[in-house]
C-alpha positions in Angstrom: 10.7 21.0 -16.1 8.4 21.6 -19.0 5.4 19.4 -19.9 7.4 17.4 -22.5 10.0 16.2 -20.1 7.9 15.2 -17.1 9.2 12.1 -15.3 6.9 10.6 -12.8 8.5 8.9 -9.8 7.2 7.6 -6.5 8.0 9.9 -3.6 11.1 9.1 -1.5 9.1 7.6 1.4 7.4 5.1 -1.0 10.8 4.2 -2.5 12.4 3.8 1.0 9.6 1.4 1.9 10.0 -0.5 -1.4 13.8 -0.9 -1.0 13.6 -1.2 2.8 16.4 1.3 3.2 17.3 5.0 2.9 18.9 6.2 -0.3 22.6 5.4 -0.5 23.2 8.7 -2.4 21.0 11.7 -2.8 21.8 15.1 -4.3 20.8 18.3 -2.5 17.9 18.9 -4.9 16.5 15.4 -4.3 16.3 14.8 -8.0 19.1 12.2 -8.1 18.7 9.2 -5.8 20.5 5.8 -5.6 19.4 2.8 -3.6 21.4 -0.3 -2.8 19.9 -3.6 -1.9 21.6 -7.0 -1.4 19.6 -10.2 -1.7 20.1 -13.5 0.1 22.2 -14.8 -2.8 24.7 -12.0 -2.3 23.7 -10.0 -5.4 23.9 -6.2 -4.9 21.5 -4.1 -6.9 22.2 -0.4 -7.3 19.1 1.4 -8.6 19.5 5.1 -9.4 17.6 7.7 -11.3 17.9 11.3 -12.2 14.7 13.3 -12.6 16.2 16.1 -14.5 18.1 13.9 -17.0 15.1 11.5 -17.1 17.5 8.6 -16.8 17.6 5.3 -14.9 20.6 3.1 -14.1 20.7 -0.4 -12.8 23.9 -2.1 -11.7 24.1 -5.7 -10.5 27.3 -6.6 -8.6 28.4 -9.9 -7.1 31.3 -10.1 -4.7 32.6 -6.8 -5.9 32.5 -7.6 -9.6 30.0 -5.8 -11.8 27.8 -8.3 -13.7 25.5 -5.9 -15.5 25.2 -2.2 -16.0 22.1 -0.8 -17.8 21.6 2.9 -18.4 18.7 4.4 -20.3 17.4 7.9 -20.9 13.9 9.2 -21.9 12.3 7.8 -18.7 8.6 8.6 -18.5 7.5 6.9 -15.3 8.6 4.7 -12.4 5.8 3.1 -10.5 5.5 0.5 -7.7 3.5 -2.4 -9.0 2.5 -5.9 -7.8 1.9 -9.2 -9.6 1.7 -12.9 -8.5 5.5 -13.0 -8.0 5.6 -9.9 -5.8 6.2 -6.2 -5.7 8.4 -4.5 -8.3 9.4 -1.2 -9.9 8.0 -0.7 -13.4 10.0 1.7 -15.4 8.7 3.1 -18.7 10.8 4.9 -21.3 9.8 6.4 -24.6 11.7 8.2 -27.3 10.9 8.9 -31.0 12.2 5.5 -32.1 12.0 3.2 -29.1 9.7 2.2 -26.3 11.3 0.3 -23.3 10.0 -1.3 -20.2 12.0 -2.5 -17.2 10.8 -4.5 -14.2 13.0 -4.6 -11.0 12.2 -7.0 -8.2 14.2 -7.0 -5.0 12.5 -9.7 -2.9 13.0 -12.5 -2.3 15.7 -12.4 -4.9 16.8 -9.6 -7.2 15.5 -9.9 -10.7 15.6 -7.5 -13.6 13.9 -7.7 -17.0 14.5 -5.0 -19.6 13.1 -4.9 -23.1 12.8 -2.5 -26.0 10.6 -2.3 -29.1 11.1 -0.1 -32.1 8.1 2.2 -32.7 
């Protein structure tokens, strides 16, 4: 990848510790990973990213029905952060027109917040 398209992500071990599971899917290059977590309310979270495409996808599924699908490109960074409510993934995106941030919590319940601002 060139310097303009760098996408920083935690290493696979750190993500495995965060999600408390191995990736559900992984391509041979290790650049595309998908994790699945189910919380005590029965919500399934599918979190996937593609380092080459610089994209992140979040799916929330309940009893086999998809509730939410969010897909965004121009990802700059995924980091594991902590606040008073717990550990979460912080995902930052930036394009020429929009800057977005997503927070993904998996414990004790799955929560996702996603917002964009025009720049």
